[in-house]
N, C-alpha and C positions, 0 to 999 in steps of 0.2 A: 504493500499500500504506499509506504514511504517513498519507494522507487517511482511509483506512478505519479505521485504528487511532485516529486522532484523533477521528473521529466516535464510535467505540465507547466511548472514554474519556469523552467528553463525555456520552453517553447514560447511562453508568454513574454519572457524578457527579450528573447530574440525578436519577436514580433514588434514589441514596443520600440526596441532600438532601431529596427528597420524603418518604422514609420517616422521616428524622430530624425533619422539620418536623411531620408528622402525629402522630407519637408525642408530641412536645412539645405540640402543640395539644390532644391528648387529655388530657394531665396538666393543662394550664392550664384546660381547660373545667370541671374540678372546682371551681375557685375563681371561676367565673362569667366566664371569658374565652373567647371563640371567635375563632379566627384564620381568615381567609379568605385563601387565597394563590393566586397565579397564577404558573406557572412558564413562562418563555419561554426557549427555547434559540435563541441567535443565533450568528453567526459569531464574536463576541467572547467567548462563554461563557454561563454560566447567569445569568439575571437573576431575582431574586425580588422580587415586590411583594406587600405584604400590608396588610390593613386589620384593625384590631382594634375589636371593639364589645363593649360590656358586656352580659352576659346574666344579669341578676340574678334571673331567674325560675327558674333551674335550679341543681341541685347534684348531686353524685355520692354514691351510696350508700356508706356507710363499709365495707360488707362486700363486695358483689358489684361495686362500681364502676359500676353502672348509672346513667345520667343520669336524674334524676326532677325533677319540679316542686319548688321550694323549700318550698312550703306543704303538700306532701304528707307526712303523718306516718309512713307505712309504705311501704317499697319494694314496688313491684308485682312485682318479679322474685323477690326472696328473702324478702319478708315480714318483714324486720327493721325494728324501730323506729328512726327516725332522730332525730338531736339536735334540740331545739327551734330554730326560726329566730329568731335574736336580733333581727332587724329586724321581726318580726311584732308589731304592736301589740295591745293588749287587745281591741279591736273585731274585728280580723281573726281572732284566736284563737277568739272566740266566734261568728264569722261573722255579725256584726251591723253595721248601718249606723253609720257614724261620726257620731253626733249625740248631743245632750244628752238629748233625750227618748227614753227607752228603756222597753220593756215588761219590767218587773221579773219578771213571771211567766215570760216566755220566757227572760230572762236566767238565772233560777234553774234552769229545766229544762235549759238548755244546759250550765250548770255541772255539774249532776249527771250528765249524759250523759258529759261530758268526763272527770269524775272516775272514773266506772265504766270508761271506756275506757283510762285511763292510770294507774290506781291501781297503786302498786308491788306490791301482793300479786298482781296479775294476771301480773306478770313475774318472780315469785319463781324459776321454773324456767328462765328465759331466761339469756342470756349476761350477763356483768358489764356490758358496754357498754350493753346494752338496759335493765338494771336502773338504771343511772345515768341514762339518758335518761328513764326513767319517773319517777324522783324529781324530775328537773328539770321535767318537764311538770307534775307534781302541784303543785309549788311555784309555777310560772308560772300555772297555772289558778286557784289560791287567791288569788294576788295580784291577778290580773285581775278576779276576781269581787268582791273586797272593794273594789276601786277603782271599779268600774262600778256597784256596788250603791247606794252613798250619793250623793246629788246633789252634796255638797260636794266629795268626792274625785273624782267624775266630771267636774265642771266644771273643777277644777284640772288634771286630766289632759288634757282637751281643749285648754286653753290651752297646756300643754307641747307637745302635738302640733302646735300652730299656731305654735310658736316664740315664744309670748308668755306665759311662765311668771309666776305671780304673785310679785312682790317687794314685800312689805308696806311696806318702807321708802320705796318709790317711790309708794305710794298714800296721798294725803292724805285723812284722815277729818275730816269737819266737827266743829266744837266741839259742836254740838247733838247729833250722833249719839254722840259719846264721853260727853257728859253723860248721855244716855239710858241707855247701857250701865252707867255708874257707878251710877245710881239703881236700875236693875233688880238689880244685884248686891247693893246695900245692902238692898233689899227682901227679897232672897233670904236674906241673913244674918239679918235680923230674923225672917223666917218660920221659919227653921231653929231659932231660939231658942225658939220657941213649941212645946215638945215635946208639948203636949196635942192638937194637931190638925195635919193636913197640908193643910187647906183652903186656907191662904194660899200654900203652895208650889204646890199644884195650880192655883191661879188665875194665878200668875205663869207657870207652865209653859204654860198654855192660851193666854195672851196672847202669850207668846213663840213658840209654835207658829204663830200667825197671822202673825207677822213672818217666820218661816222660809218659810211657804208663799208669802208675797208676794215674798220675795227669790228663791225658786226660779222663780216665774213670770216675774219680771224677767230673771233669768239666762238662761232658755230663749229669750226674745225677743232678748236681746243677742247670744247665741251664734249664733243663726239668722242675724242680720243682719250678723254679723262686727264688731260694735261691741266690740272687744277692751278698750279703755280702760274703758268702762262695765262690762263683764263682770268685769274685775279688781276694780273698786270694789265691785260687788255680792258678789263672792266674799269680799272682805275683811270686809264686813259679816256675811255668812253665817257666817263663822268665829266671830265674836263671839256671834251668836245660838245657834250650835250648842254653844258652850262653856257658855252659860247652860242650855241644854237638858240637857246632861250633868250639870251641877251639881245641877239640880232632880231628875233621875232618881236621882242618888246619894243625895240626902236622903231621898226617898220609899223607896228600897230599904233604906236604913239603919233607917228607922222600922219598916218591915215586919219586918225581922229582929229588932229589939228586941221587937216586939209578939208574935212567934212564940215567944219564949223563955219 
């Protein structure tokens, strides 16, 4: 009789432990943890062995608790908008290959489609949580687009993804290059002083645009080959040329406004 009672108590303990474990595992799965357990009932009692593995591809819906892929924007069960995945990079958000050379037309079309899909106005009648998620998506989409649209920002971002962010203090620019930049800036100042014509400014801008194109061409090759040191130096140079481009545009725009008055 005592043996029967002992076996019954042991079975009950095993059952209770199993229920507790699987409830705990279900909660943990929401944070990307899956527990695999094996229960063995022996003469000495209950033995539990488990292994834990990371499951970073899934998450739990905030509303219905269904397990869904992390990169899925909407729960397939309750159709509620999920929060943005903080680990998703800009290329993944736009579903584009992670590379420097991008199709700007395709990028812009994808941007417009995403904005239509997640625009806060579309979720005006939804729950507060979904409205907040929509605003976060909209901000994330805008930031990703502005980063990937321009070659300079795109190149800097790729270096960050590769764990090689540009630290300008660590990049040594040649004396010849710095002298060239100084001379271009001086020429731009002189051209700006000539209020009668924008020809000089446009000539400087044209020559500078050629240097930008060459830098972008070099950068593309360096990033493809994984030559990170060379890419960092090229990006540092591109920042100087881009700064000159912006100054030239500013002068031309100011002249056009003055002429329009």
